[in-house]
C-alpha positions, 0 to 999 in steps of 0.5 A: 469484499472491499470496504473503503474508509472514504468515498471522496477526497475528504479528510477522515481521521485515522481513528475513524478509519481504524474504527471503520475497518474493525466495525466492518470485520476486516481481515486485512487492512491495506492503505493505498496512497500515491507518494510525493516528495517535498521541495528539497528533493529532486522529483525526477530522481525520486520514483517508484513503488514501496510498501510499509509495515510497522510490526514484524509479523506483517512483513511477509504481507508487505513483501508479497505486495511489494514484489507484485507491484514491482512487476509493473516495471515501477522502480523499486523504492523499498519495503520499509519496516517499523514504519510509524503510521496510525493505520499500521499501528493496530495489531488486530488485523494484518496491515500494510501501507502501499505507496503506489508511485510518486505523483511528484515524479513526471514519469510516475505521475504519467503512469498513475493518470492512466486508467489501465495502469491503475487497474494493473496496480489494483490487480498486483495488490490483489495478487500480492495479497493472494500470494501471502494468503497462500503462504499462510495456508502452507504454514498452517 
């Protein structure tokens, strides 16, 4: 079951998002974003997908989703650890930040605008999550 922490394009405080996840009894927290760069970087050169985790114990989840997202043909931007993002700060729930692609890159943006591609991205996140869950079962 998926629980959205916001239903519209409005600002929701990070503390409220964390509270919503905890209140819903979330077993995994995946924060999904479209990346963008500032004016000091070349938007055509900066592209691809990435995942971020803060705590080392959540690295395998982050890596599984990253590997799956790369199967879409998006450029690799990286799997980054020690990332200081409020939703990655909690330790009660395995969590990962997913940056699907760069909406500031013309090629990535075109792909993000495609409904079928977004469905594929969502499925890749599910596939990565399932891979991680399978790995967890194997080690227990």
